[in-house]
Residue, then its C-alpha position, 0 to 999 in steps of 0.5 A: m500500500l502506498r502512502s500519500r504525501a499528506k500522510d508523510a507530511r502529517d507523520l513528519a510534523a507529529a515527529v518534529a512536534a514530539v521532539a520539540l515538546a520533549t526538548a521544551v519540557y526538559r529545558w523548562l523543567g531544568i532536567a539536564n541528565p543526558t541519559t534521561v533525555a537520550l532515552s526519551y528521544l530514543l523512545i520517540v524515534l522508536i515510536v515514529a519508526a514503528m508507525s511511519r516510513l523509514r525516511i520519517a524515522v531517519a529524519t526524526s533520528a537526525l533531529s533528535v541527535l541535533c537537539f540532544n547535542f545542542f541543548f543537553l550536551p556540553p558545551v550547551g548551545r553549540f553543535t559539537i560532535a567530537d565527543p564520543q557520546n555524541w557519536v554513540a547517540l547518533f548511531s543509537f538513534l539511527t540504528t533504532a530508526l533502521v531496525a524498528s521501521h517496517p521491514g518492507d518499507r526500505q525506501 
């Protein structure tokens, strides 16, 4: 079954909203524990991967890594990927997106 572009757009908008909401809530609450934040983002990626296309899951994964890096990993407010934990987060989110996506939806 082919999915429409409108469905993909809705899925992507919902994924972006979920990542933005998680980021805003954690920033507002002052929670800066990287493990808690990373697991929350990973759960969002997992849910999106299970419910939408692979490309939406990969985009969610990338957005999660960017938000995690910028808002919660030192130096906060800068994009850096030199630290090994940044690479672990990137590959964990991408692997979750790839594994949890529908096997027949490898587009």
